[in-house]
Every structure is written in structure tokens, then in C-alpha cells.
C-alpha positions as CSV (number, residue, x, y, z in Angstrom):
1,M,27.8,-95.3,-184.8
2,D,31.1,-93.9,-186.3
3,F,32.2,-91.2,-183.7
4,S,35.3,-90.6,-185.6
5,K,33.4,-88.7,-188.5
6,G,31.5,-86.4,-186.3
7,V,34.5,-85.7,-184.5
8,G,36.7,-84.5,-187.3
9,A,33.4,-83.0,-189.3
10,A,34.7,-79.4,-189.1
11,A,38.3,-78.0,-189.0
12,D,38.7,-74.4,-187.2
13,S,40.7,-72.3,-189.7
14,E,42.0,-69.8,-187.0
15,K,45.4,-70.6,-185.4
16,S,45.4,-72.0,-182.1
17,E,45.7,-70.1,-178.9
18,L,49.3,-71.6,-178.2
19,E,50.5,-70.6,-182.1
20,T,48.9,-66.9,-181.6
21,Y,50.8,-66.4,-178.4
22,K,54.0,-67.5,-180.2
23,A,53.3,-65.4,-183.1
24,F,52.7,-62.4,-180.9
25,S,55.6,-63.2,-178.5
26,A,58.1,-63.4,-181.4
27,E,56.9,-60.0,-182.7
28,M,57.2,-58.5,-179.2
29,E,60.8,-59.9,-179.1
30,K,61.4,-58.0,-182.1
31,N,60.0,-54.8,-181.0
32,K,61.8,-55.0,-177.6
33,F,63.7,-52.0,-177.9
34,K,60.6,-50.0,-178.6
35,L,59.1,-51.1,-175.3
36,Q,62.1,-49.8,-173.6
37,G,61.6,-46.3,-175.1
38,P,63.2,-44.3,-177.6
39,S,66.5,-43.8,-176.0
40,S,67.2,-47.3,-175.7
41,Y,67.6,-47.8,-179.7
42,P,71.0,-48.7,-180.7
43,G,72.7,-46.9,-183.0
44,V,69.7,-44.4,-184.0
45,P,70.7,-40.8,-184.3
46,Q,69.4,-38.3,-181.9
47,E,67.0,-36.6,-184.5
48,T,65.4,-40.0,-185.5
49,R,64.9,-40.9,-181.8
50,E,63.2,-37.6,-181.4
51,K,61.0,-38.1,-184.3
52,K,60.1,-41.7,-183.1
53,E,59.4,-40.5,-179.7
54,N,56.8,-38.1,-181.3
55,R,55.1,-40.7,-183.4
56,F,51.6,-42.2,-181.8
57,P,51.7,-45.8,-181.9
58,V,48.6,-47.9,-183.4
59,I,48.1,-51.6,-183.4
60,N,46.0,-53.3,-186.0
61,L,43.8,-56.3,-185.0
62,M,42.3,-58.6,-187.6
63,G,40.6,-61.8,-186.9
64,S,37.7,-64.4,-188.0
65,Y,35.6,-63.5,-185.4
66,W,34.8,-60.0,-183.8
67,E,34.6,-61.3,-180.2
68,K,37.9,-62.7,-180.2
69,V,39.4,-59.6,-181.7
70,D,37.8,-57.5,-178.7
71,E,39.1,-60.2,-176.4
72,A,42.4,-59.8,-178.0
73,Q,42.3,-55.9,-177.7
74,A,41.4,-55.9,-174.0
75,W,44.4,-58.4,-173.2
76,I,46.6,-56.4,-175.0
77,Q,45.6,-53.3,-173.4
78,K,46.2,-54.9,-169.9
79,I,49.6,-56.3,-170.7
80,L,50.7,-52.9,-172.4
81,S,49.2,-50.7,-169.5
82,P,52.0,-48.6,-167.4
83,K,52.1,-50.6,-164.6
84,D,54.9,-52.7,-162.7
85,C,52.3,-55.4,-161.7
86,H,50.2,-57.8,-164.0
87,I,47.8,-60.8,-162.7
88,I,47.1,-64.0,-164.3
89,E,44.2,-65.5,-163.0
90,D,43.7,-69.1,-164.2
91,K,42.6,-72.2,-162.5
92,H,45.2,-74.2,-164.5
93,I,47.7,-72.6,-162.2
94,L,46.7,-75.5,-159.7
95,Y,48.1,-78.0,-162.3
96,L,51.6,-76.7,-162.8
97,G,54.1,-79.4,-162.0
98,K,58.1,-79.2,-161.1
99,K,58.9,-78.3,-164.7
100,E,56.7,-75.3,-164.8
101,H,57.7,-74.2,-161.4
102,D,61.4,-74.3,-162.5
103,N,60.3,-72.1,-165.5
104,L,59.0,-69.6,-163.4
105,F,62.0,-69.8,-161.0
106,L,64.4,-69.6,-164.1
107,L,62.4,-66.5,-165.3
108,Q,62.8,-64.7,-161.8
109,E,66.5,-65.4,-162.5
110,T,66.8,-64.3,-165.9
111,L,64.8,-61.1,-165.7
112,C,64.1,-58.4,-163.4
113,I,60.7,-59.7,-162.0
114,S,59.4,-61.1,-159.1
115,I,56.7,-64.1,-159.4
116,S,54.0,-64.8,-156.4
117,E,51.5,-67.7,-156.8
118,I,48.5,-67.1,-154.7
119,V,46.0,-70.1,-154.3
120,T,42.6,-69.6,-152.5
121,L,39.7,-71.9,-152.0
122,G,38.8,-72.6,-155.8
123,K,40.9,-69.9,-157.2
124,A,44.8,-69.5,-158.1
125,H,46.4,-66.5,-159.7
126,L,50.0,-65.3,-160.6
127,E,51.3,-61.9,-159.5
128,I,54.2,-60.9,-161.8
129,R,56.2,-57.8,-160.8
130,G,58.9,-56.0,-162.6
131,A,60.2,-53.3,-165.0
132,R,57.6,-53.1,-167.9
133,A,59.9,-54.5,-170.8
134,D,60.8,-58.0,-168.8
135,L,57.4,-57.8,-167.3
136,I,55.8,-58.1,-170.5
137,K,58.2,-60.7,-171.8
138,A,57.7,-62.8,-168.6
139,V,53.9,-62.8,-169.1
140,M,54.2,-64.1,-172.4
141,N,56.2,-66.8,-171.4
142,I,53.6,-67.7,-168.8
143,E,50.8,-67.3,-170.9
144,Q,52.3,-69.8,-173.3
145,M,53.4,-72.2,-170.7
146,L,49.6,-72.1,-169.2
147,C,48.4,-72.9,-173.0
148,E,50.7,-76.0,-172.9
149,V,49.3,-77.3,-169.5
150,Q,45.8,-76.6,-170.7
151,E,46.4,-78.6,-174.2
152,K,47.9,-81.5,-172.3
153,M,44.9,-81.6,-169.7
154,A,42.3,-81.6,-172.7
155,R,44.1,-84.4,-174.3
156,T,44.0,-86.3,-171.2
157,K,40.3,-85.7,-170.7
158,E,39.7,-86.8,-174.6
159,Q,41.0,-90.0,-173.8
160,V,38.7,-90.2,-170.9
161,L,35.9,-89.5,-172.8
162,W,36.5,-92.2,-175.2
163,S,37.0,-94.8,-172.5
164,L,33.5,-93.7,-170.7
165,S,31.9,-93.4,-174.2
166,G,32.3,-97.4,-174.6
167,Q,34.6,-96.7,-177.6
168,H,37.4,-98.8,-178.9
169,T,40.7,-97.2,-179.5
170,D,40.8,-97.8,-183.3
171,Q,37.5,-95.5,-183.6
172,Q,39.8,-92.7,-182.1
173,P,40.9,-89.9,-184.7
174,E,44.2,-91.1,-186.2
175,N,45.5,-87.3,-185.7
176,Q,44.0,-86.0,-182.2
177,N,44.2,-82.3,-183.6
178,Q,41.1,-83.6,-185.7
179,M,39.2,-83.0,-182.1
180,K,41.5,-80.1,-180.8
181,E,40.4,-78.3,-184.3
182,N,36.6,-79.4,-184.4
183,T,34.4,-76.3,-183.7
184,F,31.5,-78.4,-182.7
185,L,29.6,-75.2,-183.1
186,K,26.9,-74.2,-185.5
187,W,25.9,-70.5,-185.3
188,L,22.2,-69.8,-185.5
189,T,20.5,-66.5,-186.5
190,L,18.8,-64.8,-183.5
191,S,15.4,-65.0,-185.0
192,A,15.6,-69.0,-185.2
193,P,12.4,-70.4,-183.6
194,E,14.1,-72.8,-181.2
195,I,15.9,-70.0,-179.2
196,Q,13.0,-67.2,-179.0
197,D,11.9,-68.3,-175.3
198,K,15.4,-68.5,-173.9
199,K,16.4,-65.5,-175.5
200,K,13.8,-63.5,-173.9
201,Q,14.7,-64.9,-170.5
202,F,18.4,-63.6,-171.0
203,E,16.7,-60.2,-172.1
204,D,14.5,-60.0,-168.9
205,C,17.8,-60.4,-166.7
206,G,19.3,-57.3,-168.5
207,L,21.7,-59.6,-170.7
208,R,21.3,-58.7,-174.5
209,V,21.9,-61.7,-176.7
210,I,24.5,-61.2,-179.5
211,K,25.6,-64.6,-180.8
212,V,23.8,-68.2,-180.1
213,E,25.4,-71.3,-181.2
214,K,24.3,-74.9,-181.1
215,I,26.7,-77.5,-179.7
216,D,27.3,-81.0,-181.6
217,N,29.8,-83.1,-180.2
218,V,29.3,-86.9,-180.5
219,L,32.0,-87.7,-178.3
220,L,30.3,-85.9,-175.3
221,M,26.8,-86.9,-176.0
222,A,27.7,-90.9,-176.0
223,A,29.6,-90.5,-172.6
224,F,26.5,-88.4,-171.3
225,Q,24.5,-91.3,-172.5
226,E,26.6,-93.8,-170.9
227,R,26.4,-92.0,-167.9
228,K,22.3,-91.9,-168.0
229,K,22.4,-95.5,-168.5
230,M,24.4,-96.3,-165.5
231,M,22.4,-93.9,-163.2
232,E,18.9,-95.8,-164.6
233,G,20.2,-99.0,-163.4
234,R,20.2,-98.0,-160.0
235,T,16.5,-97.2,-159.9
236,P,15.2,-99.4,-162.5
237,G,11.7,-98.5,-163.9
238,K,12.3,-95.2,-162.9
239,P,13.6,-92.0,-165.2
240,V,16.6,-90.1,-164.1
241,M,15.6,-86.8,-163.3
242,S,17.3,-84.1,-165.5
243,Y,17.2,-80.3,-166.0
244,R,18.3,-77.3,-168.6
245,L,20.4,-75.4,-166.5
246,F,23.0,-72.6,-167.1
247,Q,26.7,-72.2,-166.2
248,Q,28.8,-69.0,-167.2
249,V,32.4,-69.5,-168.5
250,P,35.2,-67.1,-169.4
251,H,35.3,-66.5,-173.0
252,Q,38.9,-68.3,-173.2
253,F,37.5,-71.4,-172.1
254,C,34.2,-72.0,-174.4
255,K,35.9,-73.9,-176.7
256,M,37.6,-76.3,-174.4
257,V,33.9,-76.7,-172.8
258,C,32.6,-77.4,-176.4
259,R,35.3,-79.8,-177.1
260,V,36.1,-82.0,-173.3
261,G,32.7,-80.8,-171.7
262,F,32.5,-79.0,-168.2
263,H,35.2,-79.0,-165.6
264,R,35.8,-76.8,-162.6
265,V,39.0,-75.7,-164.2
266,Y,37.0,-73.7,-167.1
267,S,34.0,-72.4,-165.0
268,V,33.9,-68.9,-163.4
269,P,35.4,-68.9,-159.8
270,C,32.6,-69.1,-157.4
271,D,32.1,-69.4,-153.7
272,Q,32.0,-73.6,-153.2
273,K,29.4,-73.2,-150.6
274,Y,27.7,-76.8,-151.3
275,G,31.1,-78.4,-152.3
276,A,33.8,-78.9,-154.5
277,G,32.1,-79.9,-157.6
278,I,30.5,-78.3,-160.9
279,Y,28.1,-75.6,-160.5
280,F,25.1,-75.0,-162.6
281,T,21.9,-72.5,-161.9
282,K,18.3,-72.9,-163.1
283,N,17.7,-69.5,-162.9
284,L,19.5,-66.9,-165.3
285,K,18.8,-63.9,-162.8
286,N,21.4,-65.5,-160.5
287,I,24.3,-65.2,-163.3
288,A,23.0,-61.8,-163.9
289,H,23.0,-60.5,-160.4
290,R,26.5,-62.2,-159.7
291,I,28.0,-60.3,-163.0
292,K,26.6,-56.9,-161.8
293,K,28.5,-57.6,-158.7
294,T,32.0,-59.0,-160.0
295,S,32.4,-58.0,-163.4
296,A,30.7,-55.0,-164.4
297,T,33.5,-54.0,-166.8
298,D,33.6,-57.1,-168.6
299,K,32.1,-56.7,-172.3
300,L,31.5,-60.5,-173.4
301,I,29.5,-62.8,-171.1
302,C,29.2,-66.4,-172.2
303,V,26.8,-68.8,-170.7
304,F,26.3,-72.5,-171.6
305,E,22.9,-73.9,-171.7
306,A,23.1,-77.6,-170.7
307,E,21.2,-80.7,-170.1
308,V,22.0,-81.9,-166.7
309,L,21.5,-85.3,-164.9
310,T,20.7,-84.2,-161.4
311,G,19.2,-87.5,-160.2
312,S,18.8,-88.0,-156.6
313,F,19.9,-84.8,-154.9
314,C,20.0,-83.7,-151.5
315,Q,21.3,-80.6,-149.4
316,G,24.8,-79.6,-150.4
317,N,27.6,-78.9,-147.8
318,Q,31.2,-77.1,-148.3
319,L,32.8,-79.9,-147.4
320,N,31.3,-82.4,-149.9
321,I,34.0,-83.4,-152.6
322,V,31.4,-86.4,-153.6
323,P,27.9,-86.8,-153.5
324,P,26.7,-87.8,-149.6
325,P,25.5,-91.7,-149.3
326,L,21.9,-91.9,-149.9
327,H,21.2,-92.5,-146.0
328,P,24.0,-93.2,-143.3
329,G,25.9,-96.5,-144.1
330,A,24.7,-96.7,-147.4
331,I,26.8,-97.7,-150.4
332,D,25.4,-95.7,-153.1
333,S,25.4,-92.2,-153.0
334,H,23.2,-89.2,-154.2
335,D,24.0,-88.1,-157.6
336,S,24.2,-84.2,-157.0
337,V,23.6,-81.7,-154.3
338,V,21.6,-78.5,-154.1
339,D,21.3,-75.1,-152.4
340,N,17.7,-75.9,-151.2
341,V,16.3,-79.2,-151.5
342,S,12.5,-77.9,-151.4
343,S,13.0,-75.0,-154.6
344,P,16.4,-75.9,-155.8
345,E,18.0,-73.1,-158.0
346,T,21.7,-74.0,-157.8
347,F,22.8,-77.7,-158.6
348,V,26.2,-79.1,-158.0
349,I,27.5,-82.5,-159.9
350,F,30.6,-84.1,-159.1
351,S,30.9,-85.9,-162.6
352,N,31.6,-83.8,-165.8
353,T,29.8,-86.6,-167.9
354,Q,26.6,-86.0,-166.1
355,A,26.2,-82.6,-168.2
356,V,26.3,-82.0,-171.8
357,P,26.3,-78.6,-173.4
358,Q,23.5,-77.7,-175.7
359,Y,23.9,-73.8,-176.5
360,L,26.2,-71.4,-176.3
361,W,24.7,-67.9,-175.5
362,T,27.2,-64.9,-176.0
363,C,25.8,-61.9,-174.4
364,I,26.8,-58.4,-173.2
365,Q,25.0,-56.1,-170.5
366,D,22.3,-53.9,-171.6
367,H,24.2,-50.8,-170.4
368,V,27.3,-51.5,-171.9
369,Q,28.2,-49.8,-175.1
370,G,30.7,-50.4,-178.3
371,Y,29.2,-53.4,-180.1
372,S,26.5,-51.6,-182.3
373,G,28.9,-51.0,-185.2
374,Q,30.4,-54.8,-184.9
375,M,26.6,-56.3,-184.7
376,M,26.6,-55.5,-188.6
377,L,29.4,-57.9,-189.3
378,S,29.3,-61.6,-189.9
379,P,30.4,-63.9,-187.5
380,Q,33.5,-64.6,-189.5
381,Q,34.4,-60.9,-190.0
382,S,36.1,-58.4,-187.9
383,Y,38.7,-55.6,-187.8
384,R,39.8,-53.6,-185.1
385,I,42.2,-50.7,-185.0
386,F,43.0,-49.1,-181.7
387,S,45.7,-46.7,-180.3
388,S,48.1,-48.0,-177.6
389,G,48.7,-44.2,-176.6
390,S,51.4,-44.0,-174.2
391,S,51.4,-47.5,-173.1
392,V,54.3,-48.2,-175.3
393,D,56.0,-45.1,-175.5
């Protein structure tokens, strides 16, 4: 099979997240005097400054996908909020190297800000404090830096996937951007027969499905099949146990999961009760319950449905960094760990090739308002106008 054809089949017409950040950053730099207030405009007469002060600022957002427009609106409103503190929560912070930390130090030296890096079990965030104009500039620089780290990691993961899938290097795309830009997604109508049973399960949990996409990434599937063969070789004549499981992923990382598969760095932070692995649940109610407890204000809820090779599993433990041995002194290990061996609902795997994404479900909670008008748009059309009010005055 020619995997390179599948990989480069469809190109995403949108700018990459990194290009978007750069464009927005450049625009903010051009308007830095506005951020500092009307009194800071150099050479502007007092009468003109008073007129500008009385104007009500408006930001127009346009994009190819309405959910991205909504995410952009929420991000801009957060960054322009009248506060002297901004928090960036992103597991890629754990992978910042000396170069990135030197850049963070330089930002503190050149801008009137302070940056605190806070790392806890399975979580990481940066807390930036300072005057608002400097704060915004610093946040833009840090977000761009995290995008670069994310892209570097993704490209490394792709190289590993090619190796694990058994493909030769000459079968890889000549231009790796073919993989980066590939959407791997096929939009399904909500009336499609193949999704009706699962759609009802979401609705029964209080999650209203607004979009469903089918994922087709031949490289991920090839690596998954290689892993399955390896697991079958350990138990000749016995099929490897697998389940259809779910994982919630922040909207900003959904493309990455479709591109390079499941990784801890892309998943929603959770208490790692059963080990430092990749968590899935068999029951959608578990996701709905966590959402109601921790993210009641979030509009978009993105849930992947995946085929997961659970194989031989045992009771998980917080200290697990790999699956425990099949029995004391054994060379071979279990394939996964669970919350309850007799009736498992939470599964934890320690190799990302044991799971392959099948569908991406985008939902909102039933009580959340504000999407009725957008629901009438096609997935490729969106336009939004919102007032930033006093946030930029």
C-alpha cells in the first residue's frame, strides 16, 4: 500500500496555528498605542484623542470553521480581559528546553512582567503578571513559542510512526507539510445511520452533538495494525482484546490527535490514579460528569471515539509508569491497566500505538446557549462580530 498518497490526500486551506499567531501578533504590535490608552497616542491632538476615547471598539472574526471562530473569540476575550494576570495551561510547557527558558527570562528582562512556571502531577501552566500592554505582548510571544515546540514534537512523533508502521523512508512524503496540513477528517451528516446509536448515548448524557467527523489516517492505522500483530504473537491462537473507548481532548489539540495519535500531552488533565499513561473510558457518563464538575463554562466539548487494544489488563496503581508484569518475576507485562478488573470502565495504555482514533464528536452541554444560529452554517463558513468593550480602552 502506498501510504504517502493517503497522507497527502487533502490539504487544509486554513493557515497553521503558528501562522495565525504571528499574524495576530503583528496586528497587535501595530496597534500597541491603542492598547496603552488614548492618552499614549504620540502627536495626536487632544480633540482627536477624546473622539477616539469615546469610540466603541469592535473586532470582526472570520474563519473557515465556526467552532474555530468561537474558540478564537474566547481566547481573544481572555487575553484582552482587564486583568494583570494571564494563565497559560499547556502540557507542552513540560517540554520547554534551555532555549525556551532563556526566551522566557529575556521577556521578563525586556518587559514589565513576571513569569512563574508551575508544574504538578500531569499538569503544567505559566502565570504571567504585568502591565496590560506588556502582558499581551508577552502572552503572544509565549503562545508562539509553545506552537513551535508542539510542531517540533509532532514531527518527531511522525518519524517514529513511520518507523513503527514498517514503512521505508523513501515512502514518506517528500514535504512533511503534506502530513501537517492533511485534515484526515471526513464530515458526516448528523443523520448518518452509522452514528445514530452513539449519538443517542451522547444525548442521554446531556451532551448535544453538533458535529461528527470520521478519521482516516493510514499511517496511524498501519502502526496500530503492527502493534496488534506484535500483541497477537505473544498469545498465539487467541484474539487480542479491544474496546471502543472515549477520550476528551481540548479543541486546540484535536488536529494533533488526528495527525499523530493519542498522547498524554494532548489529553484533558486528569488525576493519574492508575498510572502515568493514556486514559480512556468506556462510559460517556464519566466524561459528562467530569465536564459538569470542572468545565461548566466551556462551550465546545471534543470527544474522540477510538479502537483501543487493551489486551491483558490488571488493576492500575498511581505508581505505574509501564504495565506491571504478568506475574512476579515474569519478563512479559500486561498490556494495560484498569480501574476495576471485574468491571472496568477506565482503561490506561502506555503505548500510543495501541489506540487509533475513529470518530471525533464535537458537542455542547444541553444547557449552553449561543449555537442555534451557527448551527445553520455549513462546516466551512463562519463569521462573528463581537465587541471588546472597555477591555481595550
